[in-house]
N, C-alpha and C positions, 0 to 999 in steps of 0.2 A: 652544596654542603662541602666543607673542607674536611678531608680525611688525612689523618696523621699516620704515615707509614714508618714511624720511628722504629718499631720492633723489627721490621724487615731490614732496614739499614743496619741496625745493631747486630742482627744475626749475621749479616754479610761481613761486618767488620769484627765479629767475634768479641764483642764487649758486653759486659754485664750491666744491668740497670744500676747496681750500686756503684760500679766504677764510673759509668757515665755521669751519674748524679754528682759524684765527688768531683770529677774533673770539670764539670760545668758550673758547679757551685750552687746546685739546687737540692732540695730535699728529695729523697726517694719517693715520697708520697706525691710531690708535685710532678715528678717524672712519670709516675704511674698514671696520673690524671691525663698527661699528654699522650702516653702510649695507648690508652683505652678510649681516646677520642671524647673524653668527658670535659676537656678544657674549653673555655669560652674565648680565650685569648692567649697569646704568647708575646712576650716582649721581644723586640728585635735584638736586644743585647743577648738574651737567652738563646734565641735562634742562631745568632752569630757564633756563640760559644759552642753550641751543639754541632754546627757545621764544621767549625775548626777541629773539634775533637774527633769527629767522624770522617773528616776530610771529604765532605760532600757539599752539595748545593741545596738551598732551601727547597727547590723543586724536586729533589730526591726524597724529601721528607713529607712535604705538603702536596696534596692532590685535590683538585676540584672535581666534584661529581655533580652534574646537573640533575635536578629532579629528586634528589634524596633529602629535600628540606624537611627538618623536624619542626613541628609547631612549638612555639615558645609560649 
């Protein structure tokens, strides 16, 4: 299972959801979906923009956890 640690990085960088959504060019609702691990996918272009704004790497945001698979 892929875990999105976006809220942790945002707290460390002291940036609000609305500010990040604006700078990345996505809706606050879509950012919320990512933050709450409810998203099914993320575009590389969106991930790239998030990393640029937060000055981080994809591995800082995305984490793999084995054995936490959800049934689809």
